[in-house]
C-alpha positions in Angstrom: 0.0 0.0 0.1 2.9 2.4 1.1 4.5 1.7 -2.6 0.9 2.7 -4.2 0.7 6.0 -2.3 4.5 6.7 -3.0 4.2 6.1 -6.7 0.7 8.1 -6.9 2.8 11.1 -5.1 5.6 10.8 -7.7 3.2 10.9 -10.6 1.5 13.8 -9.5 4.9 15.7 -8.9 6.1 14.8 -12.4 2.6 15.7 -14.0 3.0 19.2 -12.3 6.5 19.7 -13.6 5.6 19.6 -17.4 6.6 22.4 -19.8 4.9 25.6 -19.9 4.2 28.8 -17.8 2.6 27.5 -14.6 -0.1 29.9 -13.4 0.4 32.2 -16.3 -2.4 32.4 -18.8 -3.0 35.0 -21.5 -5.2 37.9 -20.3 -6.9 40.8 -22.3 -5.6 44.0 -21.0 -8.4 46.4 -22.1 -6.7 49.4 -20.4 -3.4 48.8 -22.0 -4.9 48.2 -25.5 -6.9 51.6 -25.2 -4.1 53.5 -24.0 -1.6 52.2 -26.7 -4.6 52.9 -29.3 -4.8 56.6 -27.8 -1.0 57.1 -27.8 -0.7 56.2 -31.5 -3.5 58.9 -32.3 -2.5 61.6 -30.0 1.2 61.5 -30.4 4.1 61.5 -27.8 6.0 59.0 -26.1 5.6 56.7 -23.0 7.7 54.1 -21.3 6.2 50.8 -21.6 6.9 50.0 -18.0 4.5 53.0 -16.9 1.9 51.6 -19.1 2.5 47.9 -17.8 3.9 47.9 -14.6 5.1 44.7 -12.9 7.9 42.9 -12.1 9.4 42.1 -15.5 12.9 42.9 -17.0 12.1 42.3 -20.8 8.9 41.7 -23.1 8.9 39.7 -26.1 5.9 41.1 -28.6 4.6 38.8 -31.1 2.0 39.3 -33.8 -0.6 37.3 -34.1 -2.2 34.8 -35.0 0.8 32.5 -33.8 0.8 29.1 -33.3 1.9 27.5 -29.9 5.1 26.2 -31.5 5.9 29.5 -33.1 5.6 31.4 -29.7 8.0 28.8 -28.1 10.5 29.4 -30.9 10.4 33.1 -30.3 10.6 32.7 -26.5 13.4 30.0 -26.8 11.5 27.9 -24.2 8.3 25.9 -23.8 5.2 27.8 -23.1 1.6 27.0 -22.2 -0.5 29.2 -24.5 -4.0 29.3 -23.1 -6.5 31.9 -21.9 -8.0 35.1 -23.7 -7.5 35.0 -27.3 -6.2 31.4 -27.6 -7.5 28.1 -29.0 -5.9 24.7 -28.6 -2.6 26.1 -27.6 -2.3 28.5 -30.5 -2.7 32.5 -30.1 -5.6 33.4 -32.6 -6.0 37.1 -32.2 -4.9 39.4 -35.1 -3.1 41.8 -32.5 0.0 41.9 -30.3 0.7 39.2 -27.8 3.1 40.6 -25.1 5.1 38.0 -23.0 6.5 39.8 -20.0 9.7 37.9 -18.4 11.8 38.3 -15.5 15.2 36.3 -15.4 13.9 33.9 -18.2 10.6 33.1 -16.5 7.4 34.4 -17.9 5.5 36.8 -15.3 2.7 37.8 -17.3 1.0 37.2 -20.8 -1.1 40.2 -22.4 -3.4 40.0 -25.3 -3.8 43.5 -27.1 -6.9 42.0 -29.1 -6.8 43.0 -32.5 -4.5 45.9 -31.8 -1.0 45.1 -33.7 0.6 48.6 -32.9 4.0 47.2 -31.6 6.7 45.6 -33.5 7.7 42.3 -33.0 10.8 41.5 -31.0 12.4 41.3 -27.6 12.9 44.5 -25.8 14.2 45.5 -22.5 11.9 47.0 -19.6 13.0 50.6 -20.3 11.7 50.4 -23.9 9.8 53.8 -24.8 6.7 53.6 -27.1 7.3 56.6 -29.6 4.1 57.8 -31.7 5.1 59.0 -35.1 2.5 59.6 -37.9 0.0 57.3 -36.0 2.4 54.3 -35.9 4.2 53.4 -32.7 8.0 52.8 -32.7 9.9 51.1 -30.0 12.8 53.3 -28.7 15.5 53.2 -26.1 15.2 55.9 -23.5 17.3 58.1 -25.5 15.3 57.8 -28.6 17.3 55.4 -30.6 15.4 52.4 -32.2 15.2 49.7 -29.8 16.7 46.4 -30.6 13.6 44.4 -31.3 
C-alpha cells in the first residue's frame, strides 16, 4: 500500500512539472490596449513600464495569429498558451501578444486583441513607445530604435 501511495505522489509531482508557464495565462488588458491606441492617435511617447507596471525585465512582442510552436521558438523555451485570445494552444488574435519575463521566466502574458501597434521583437524593460505619424515605434530611452 505504501508503494502505491508513493507512486501516486511521484506521478502527481511529475505531472505538475511539465513544460509551460505554470499559473500564467493570456489575459486581455483592455486598459493597455486603449492606452496604446490613444497614444498612436495623439502622439507623444510613454515608457512601456509605465503603461504595464510589474516585475518584469524584458518583453517579447509577437504579432498574431501565432501557433504555440512559433511562440515557443520566439521565447526559446516551452510555453503554455491558454486564456484570452487562444484556442488549442495557439494565439488566434490578429493583434499583439506581449510576453513579460523576469530572469527568463514568464511573469505575465497580455493580449491586445486586434491591436497590432507594436513591432515584433524582444525589448528591455526601459523600452519607450514613440508615436510617429499614427504608428508606434519602440525606442531606447535616448530615442534610438530599440533592438527588437
